[in-house]
C-alpha positions as CSV (number, residue, x, y, z in Angstrom):
1,M,0.0,0.0,0.0
2,E,1.2,3.5,-0.8
3,I,0.0,6.9,0.1
4,L,-0.6,9.4,-2.7
5,V,-2.3,12.3,-0.9
6,L,-2.2,13.2,2.8
7,K,-3.6,16.3,4.5
8,S,-3.5,17.0,8.2
9,Y,-6.3,18.5,10.2
10,A,-6.8,19.2,13.9
11,S,-9.1,16.2,14.1
12,G,-7.1,13.8,11.9
13,Y,-6.2,13.2,8.3
14,R,-7.6,13.0,4.8
15,G,-5.9,11.4,1.9
16,C,-5.7,8.8,-0.8
17,V,-3.9,5.5,-0.9
18,L,-3.4,2.9,-3.6
19,D,-3.1,-0.8,-3.3
20,D,-2.9,-3.6,-5.9
21,R,-6.6,-3.1,-6.9
22,E,-7.9,0.3,-5.9
23,Y,-7.3,4.0,-5.2
24,L,-9.0,4.7,-1.9
25,F,-9.9,8.2,-0.6
26,F,-10.2,8.2,3.2
27,Q,-10.8,10.3,6.3
28,Y,-9.1,9.3,9.6
29,S,-10.6,11.0,12.6
30,R,-8.9,10.6,16.0
31,K,-12.4,10.2,17.6
32,R,-14.1,8.1,15.0
33,G,-11.3,6.2,13.3
34,L,-11.1,5.4,9.6
35,K,-13.8,6.0,7.0
36,I,-13.4,5.2,3.3
37,L,-14.9,8.1,1.3
38,Q,-14.5,6.8,-2.2
39,R,-13.0,3.9,-4.1
40,Y,-11.8,3.7,-7.7
41,R,-10.6,0.5,-9.4
42,R,-7.1,0.8,-10.7
43,S,-8.2,-0.9,-13.9
44,E,-10.4,2.1,-14.7
45,F,-7.2,4.1,-15.3
46,E,-4.3,3.6,-17.7
47,N,-1.7,4.3,-15.0
48,L,-1.0,6.5,-12.1
49,E,-0.4,9.6,-14.3
50,H,-3.8,9.1,-15.8
51,F,-5.4,8.9,-12.3
52,I,-3.6,12.0,-11.2
53,G,-4.7,13.8,-14.4
54,V,-8.3,13.0,-13.7
55,M,-8.2,13.8,-10.0
56,A,-6.3,17.1,-10.7
57,K,-9.8,18.5,-11.6
58,F,-10.6,18.3,-7.9
59,L,-7.2,18.5,-6.2
60,S,-4.2,20.7,-6.9
61,L,-1.2,18.9,-8.3
62,S,0.8,19.9,-5.3
63,A,-1.5,17.7,-3.2
64,F,0.0,14.6,-4.7
65,I,3.0,12.9,-3.1
66,L,5.3,11.8,-5.8
67,P,6.6,9.2,-5.7
68,P,3.9,7.7,-3.5
69,Q,5.2,6.7,0.0
70,P,4.9,3.1,1.2
71,I,2.8,2.6,4.3
72,S,2.0,-0.6,6.2
73,G,-1.6,0.3,6.9
74,L,-4.1,3.2,7.4
75,T,-3.2,3.8,11.0
76,E,-2.6,7.1,12.8
77,G,1.0,6.2,13.4
78,E,1.7,5.6,9.7
79,M,0.0,8.8,8.7
80,E,2.0,10.7,11.3
81,R,5.2,9.1,10.0
82,V,4.6,10.0,6.4
83,Y,3.3,13.5,7.2
84,A,6.5,14.2,9.1
85,K,8.5,12.9,6.2
86,I,6.8,15.1,3.6
87,H,6.5,18.2,5.8
88,P,9.8,18.2,7.8
89,A,9.8,20.7,10.7
């Protein structure tokens, strides 16, 4: 699993991950946990660049983490680790 978009909020995170089959947009709330907001099959897109091109209608290109960063799961700890890596203090 790799994380492609990650935004931090006071209450948690929002983002997009990709796995072998899908692109998953999610919200992670510290109070409510993980919620999958939208799923897209990878087979619906030619490749990652095609997916980013389509999603760039809704997200700025700067929102995408390139290359996507590997994560072991959609946990708060993994999101904190990646966020610190892409936004060093």
